[in-house]
C-alpha positions as CSV (number, residue, x, y, z in Angstrom):
1,M,23.6,-26.0,25.9
2,L,25.5,-24.6,22.5
3,N,28.3,-26.9,22.0
4,E,29.5,-25.4,18.9
5,P,28.7,-22.1,18.2
6,R,26.1,-21.9,15.0
7,T,25.8,-19.0,12.6
8,Y,22.5,-18.0,11.1
9,R,23.0,-16.5,7.3
10,Q,21.3,-16.0,4.0
11,S,22.0,-18.6,1.4
12,P,25.0,-18.0,-0.8
13,I,22.7,-19.1,-3.8
14,R,20.3,-16.7,-2.9
15,I,22.4,-13.7,-2.7
16,G,23.8,-14.8,-6.0
17,L,20.8,-15.0,-8.0
18,I,19.6,-11.5,-6.2
19,I,22.9,-9.6,-7.6
20,L,22.5,-11.3,-10.9
21,V,19.1,-9.9,-11.0
22,L,19.9,-6.3,-10.4
23,G,22.7,-6.8,-12.9
24,I,20.3,-7.6,-15.7
25,L,18.2,-5.0,-14.8
26,S,20.6,-2.7,-14.4
27,V,22.4,-3.1,-17.4
28,G,19.0,-4.0,-19.6
29,L,17.9,-0.5,-18.2
30,L,21.2,1.5,-19.3
31,I,21.2,0.2,-22.4
32,S,17.7,0.7,-23.4
33,M,18.7,4.6,-22.5
34,D,19.9,7.3,-24.7
35,W,23.5,7.8,-23.5
36,N,23.9,11.0,-25.2
37,N,22.0,12.2,-22.2
38,Y,24.9,11.8,-19.8
39,L,23.0,14.3,-17.1
40,F,20.4,12.1,-16.5
41,L,22.8,8.5,-17.1
42,I,25.0,9.5,-13.8
43,P,22.1,10.2,-11.1
44,L,20.3,6.8,-12.2
45,A,23.4,4.9,-12.3
46,G,24.2,6.3,-8.9
47,F,20.5,5.2,-7.8
48,F,21.6,1.6,-8.8
49,G,24.4,1.2,-7.0
50,I,22.7,2.4,-3.7
51,I,20.0,0.1,-4.2
52,F,22.5,-2.7,-5.1
53,L,25.0,-1.6,-1.6
54,I,21.6,-2.0,0.3
55,V,20.7,-5.1,-1.0
56,L,24.4,-6.5,-0.4
57,F,24.5,-5.1,3.1
58,S,20.9,-6.9,4.0
59,M,21.5,-10.1,2.5
60,T,25.6,-10.7,3.8
61,K,24.4,-10.2,7.1
62,K,25.0,-12.8,9.6
63,T,24.4,-13.7,13.4
64,T,26.9,-16.1,15.4
65,L,25.7,-17.5,18.7
66,S,28.1,-19.4,21.2
67,E,27.5,-20.8,24.7
68,D,29.9,-17.2,25.4
69,E,28.2,-14.6,23.3
70,I,26.6,-13.4,20.5
71,S,27.9,-11.5,17.8
72,T,26.8,-10.1,14.0
73,Q,28.4,-9.0,11.2
74,S,28.3,-7.4,7.7
75,F,31.0,-6.6,5.0
76,L,31.1,-2.9,7.7
77,G,32.3,-5.3,10.1
78,T,31.8,-7.5,13.5
79,K,29.9,-6.1,16.8
80,S,29.9,-9.0,19.5
81,L,28.8,-8.9,23.0
82,R,29.1,-11.8,25.9
83,W,25.9,-13.0,27.3
84,S,26.9,-11.2,30.8
85,E,27.5,-8.0,29.2
86,I,24.4,-7.3,27.7
87,S,22.5,-4.9,30.0
88,R,19.6,-4.0,28.2
89,V,17.5,-4.7,24.9
90,S,15.1,-2.3,22.8
91,G,14.5,-2.6,19.0
92,R,10.9,-1.8,16.8
93,G,9.1,-4.1,14.9
94,Y,10.3,-7.1,14.4
95,A,13.8,-6.6,15.5
96,I,15.9,-6.9,18.9
97,K,18.9,-4.8,19.9
98,L,20.8,-5.9,22.8
99,Q,23.8,-3.4,24.4
100,N,25.9,-3.6,26.7
101,F,26.2,-1.4,30.3
102,D,28.4,1.7,28.6
103,G,25.9,2.1,25.7
104,D,28.3,1.7,22.9
105,V,28.2,-1.8,21.7
106,T,24.8,-3.0,19.9
107,V,24.3,-6.1,18.8
108,A,21.2,-6.4,16.6
109,P,20.3,-9.8,14.8
110,S,18.9,-9.3,11.2
111,P,14.7,-10.7,11.5
112,Q,15.1,-11.3,7.8
113,L,17.9,-14.3,8.9
114,P,16.8,-17.9,8.2
115,D,15.7,-19.2,11.6
116,Y,15.5,-15.7,13.1
117,E,13.2,-17.4,15.8
118,E,15.8,-19.7,16.9
119,V,18.0,-16.6,17.8
120,V,15.2,-14.7,19.8
121,E,14.8,-18.2,21.5
122,W,18.9,-18.5,21.9
123,I,18.6,-14.6,23.6
124,G,15.7,-15.7,26.0
125,S,17.1,-18.8,27.5
126,K,20.6,-17.1,27.8
127,R,19.7,-13.9,29.8
128,P,16.1,-14.7,31.0
129,D,15.9,-11.6,33.2
130,L,15.8,-8.7,30.6
131,F,12.6,-10.2,29.5
132,N,11.0,-10.0,33.4
133,P,7.2,-9.6,33.3
134,L,6.9,-7.3,36.4
135,E,9.1,-4.9,34.0
136,Y,6.9,-5.3,30.8
137,S,3.7,-5.3,32.6
138,E,1.9,-3.3,30.0
139,M,2.2,-3.9,26.2
140,A,0.5,-1.9,24.1
141,K,-0.1,-0.5,20.5
142,S,1.3,2.9,20.2
143,W,-1.7,5.6,19.1
144,A,0.0,6.0,15.6
145,S,-0.2,2.3,14.9
146,I,-4.0,2.3,15.8
147,I,-4.9,5.1,13.9
148,Y,-2.7,3.9,10.7
149,L,-5.3,1.0,9.6
150,P,-8.6,2.5,9.9
151,L,-7.0,5.7,7.7
152,M,-5.5,2.7,5.1
153,G,-8.8,1.4,5.2
154,L,-10.9,4.7,4.2
155,L,-8.2,5.9,1.8
156,I,-8.6,2.5,-0.2
157,I,-12.4,2.9,-0.2
158,G,-12.0,6.4,-1.5
159,M,-10.4,5.3,-4.2
160,G,-12.8,2.7,-5.1
161,F,-15.7,5.2,-5.1
162,F,-13.1,7.7,-7.4
163,I,-12.7,5.0,-9.9
164,L,-16.7,4.0,-9.9
165,T,-17.0,8.0,-10.4
166,Q,-14.8,8.1,-13.3
167,A,-15.4,5.1,-15.3
168,N,-18.7,3.0,-15.8
169,D,-17.1,-0.2,-15.9
170,A,-15.5,-0.1,-13.0
171,F,-18.0,-2.1,-10.2
172,V,-15.5,-4.9,-10.0
173,P,-12.4,-3.0,-9.2
174,F,-14.5,-1.0,-6.9
175,I,-15.6,-4.1,-5.1
176,I,-12.4,-5.2,-4.5
177,L,-11.4,-1.9,-3.0
178,F,-13.8,-2.2,-0.8
179,M,-13.7,-5.4,0.7
180,L,-10.1,-4.4,1.0
181,G,-10.6,-1.2,2.6
182,F,-13.4,-2.7,4.5
183,F,-11.3,-5.6,6.1
184,F,-8.1,-2.8,7.4
185,I,-11.0,-1.2,9.5
186,V,-12.4,-3.9,10.8
187,S,-9.3,-5.7,11.5
188,I,-8.5,-2.6,14.2
189,F,-11.8,-3.9,16.3
190,T,-10.6,-7.9,16.4
191,A,-6.6,-7.4,16.9
192,P,-5.4,-6.8,20.7
193,Q,-4.6,-3.3,21.2
194,S,-2.7,-4.2,24.4
195,L,-1.4,-6.7,27.2
196,S,-1.5,-6.6,30.6
197,L,0.0,-8.9,33.1
198,D,-1.3,-9.2,36.9
199,G,0.2,-12.1,38.4
200,R,-1.0,-15.3,36.9
201,S,-3.6,-13.2,34.8
202,L,-3.1,-12.2,31.5
203,L,-5.2,-9.0,30.1
204,V,-6.0,-8.6,26.5
205,K,-7.8,-5.5,25.2
206,Y,-9.4,-4.9,21.9
207,L,-11.0,-1.5,21.1
208,L,-13.8,-2.1,22.3
209,N,-13.9,-5.0,24.7
210,Q,-11.1,-7.1,26.9
211,K,-10.8,-10.4,27.9
212,I,-8.8,-12.5,31.1
213,F,-7.5,-15.5,30.6
214,L,-5.3,-17.7,33.9
215,A,-2.2,-18.8,33.0
216,D,-3.4,-22.3,33.0
217,E,-5.8,-21.3,30.2
218,V,-2.5,-21.0,28.1
219,Q,-1.2,-24.6,26.5
220,S,1.6,-22.6,24.9
221,I,2.8,-19.7,23.2
222,E,4.9,-19.4,19.8
223,L,6.7,-16.8,17.6
224,K,5.8,-17.4,14.1
225,H,6.1,-15.6,10.7
226,Q,4.7,-15.6,7.3
227,S,7.0,-15.4,4.3
228,T,5.8,-12.3,1.7
229,R,7.6,-10.7,-1.5
230,N,8.0,-7.9,1.1
231,G,10.1,-10.2,3.6
232,K,8.9,-12.2,6.9
233,N,6.0,-10.9,8.7
234,Y,6.5,-12.1,12.4
235,F,3.8,-12.4,14.9
236,V,2.9,-14.0,18.4
237,V,0.5,-16.7,18.9
238,I,-1.0,-17.3,22.0
239,N,-2.3,-21.4,21.9
240,L,-5.2,-21.6,24.4
241,V,-6.4,-24.8,26.2
242,N,-9.3,-25.1,24.3
243,K,-7.6,-24.7,21.1
244,K,-8.6,-20.9,20.2
245,T,-5.7,-18.7,19.7
246,I,-4.9,-15.2,19.7
247,R,-2.4,-13.6,17.4
248,I,-0.2,-10.9,18.9
249,S,1.6,-8.1,16.7
250,G,2.4,-4.7,16.5
251,L,2.6,-4.3,20.5
252,Y,5.7,-1.7,22.5
253,P,8.7,-2.0,22.7
254,N,8.8,-4.8,20.2
255,L,8.0,-8.5,19.3
256,P,10.6,-10.1,20.0
257,V,10.0,-8.7,23.5
258,V,6.9,-9.4,23.7
259,Y,7.0,-12.8,23.1
260,L,9.8,-13.4,25.5
261,V,8.2,-11.5,28.1
262,L,5.1,-14.0,27.4
263,K,6.7,-17.0,27.7
264,N,8.4,-16.3,31.0
265,W,5.2,-15.4,32.2
266,H,3.5,-18.5,31.3
267,K,6.6,-20.5,32.6
268,K,6.5,-19.0,35.9
269,N,2.9,-19.3,36.7
270,T,1.7,-22.8,35.5
271,A,2.2,-26.4,35.5
272,I,2.3,-26.4,31.7
273,G,4.7,-23.9,31.3
274,L,7.3,-25.3,34.2
275,T,7.0,-28.9,32.7
276,T,8.1,-27.0,29.0
277,Q,10.9,-25.3,30.6
278,Q,12.3,-29.1,31.9
279,N,11.9,-30.3,28.9
């Protein structure tokens, strides 16, 4: 129970540092330019202005949860939905969007917020009916995402061969690019391509094989992330009783929905899940 409203936002110190760095870079670049060439400076200043607004919009987003509603806020305004008003969920990638019955109000917490996993947990606990395993019995990657990694791998390996043919001392860069491309290609065979829920069974399909797990073989299901220079990369981890793990990412409709559906499936079909739910 949410005894008091909880607000999730970026640290003001972090926002200030990012704005300061952008300001210093902008001023430094403008000072170093030829001020007589004003036709070039005007679009450059506009470009930095757009970047600044995008960063400011992203960094000032916040989400507030209470016992009655969820709301998101940015400098463009505030959107709120009572938990009982939410009729459907959507979204792409790591993002989850909540819509009302009329479809004219959408609340979308930012995945880059601190403790975004906690926000997703609260959405699932307040409206578990939106993540029914019977409704999402099949969750799979799109063909575009399946083809993307092999193409990236082949492109990187091709770049390596091109560099090798153009320079005599390019063997080390070639090996690095070859290994990186090989990793992209292999990853498509080791990553789950779809999940199917059938009663107490979970069917995990890979590109060349498939595995079936009963609910009692699953210890827990977690939503985790890795921080990178481009932000947070989220993924679902299925922890098996035998201590092995299955990492899930990139499945339709989006990662939070996949996570909450799997979690509900686990709670409904195993004593381990029911015990966790009661605790």
